[in-house]
N, C-alpha and C positions, 0 to 999 in steps of 0.2 A: 638366244634364239634356238640353239641346238637343244638346250634343256627343255624348252617348251615343246619342241617337236618330239623329243623322247617321251615326255609325259603324255602327249596326245597319242602316240603310237602304243604306249602301254595301256592306256584307257581303251583304245580300239581293240587291242588284243583281248582284254578282259571282257569287253562287250561281245566279241566273237565267241569266246569260250562259254559265256553264259547262254548265248543263242544256241550253241551246240548242245549244251546240257538240257536246255528246254526242248530241243528237237528229240533228244534221247528219251526224255520223260514222256513226250507225246507218243513216240513210237512204242514205248513200254505200255502205255494205256491202250493204244490201238491193238497191240498183240494180246493184251489181257482180254479185251472185248472179243477179239477173234476166237480166243480160247473158250470163252463162255459160250459162244455160238456153236463151236465144234462140240463141246460137251452136250449141249442141248440136242444136237443131231446124232449123238452117240459115237462120235469120233474121239474116243478117250485118248489114244496115243498121240494124235495130232494136237489135241487140246493141251496135253502135258508139254509137248514140244513148244507150243506157242507161249505157254507160261514160262518155260525156261528161257526163251528168247526175251520175253518181257523183262525178266530179272537180269539178263545180260545187259540190256539197254539201261535199266535203272535198278540196281540192286537194293535200293531203298524204297521200292514200291511195295508198301505193306499189303495192299489188296491182292496183288499178284502172288506175293509170298504166302499169304494165308490160303489162297485158293489152291496153290500148288501143293502145300502141305496137306490140305484137306483131300485133294484129288488122290494123292499118293497114299494117304492113310485110310481113306474110306471109299475111294473109287473102285469100280469093278474091273477096270482095265479091259483089255480085249481077251476074249477067250476063244479058243478054237475047239470045235466039236467034231 
């Protein structure tokens, strides 16, 4: 009986961990979408910040990683005149 309970608790813990990972991936995609909107509006530094946060949530988000690299390599950044 105790072994069955331990197995069920371990399965519940794994399910909770997977749900948490899914939430982080969703947050990452949301931050990436926000960054794209900010870039379109000309808010380069805020867009870069959102891409960084997207990668904090999901370091394996290839779209956010590529977009961040591109923004840093080719973006204009903010300039003061």
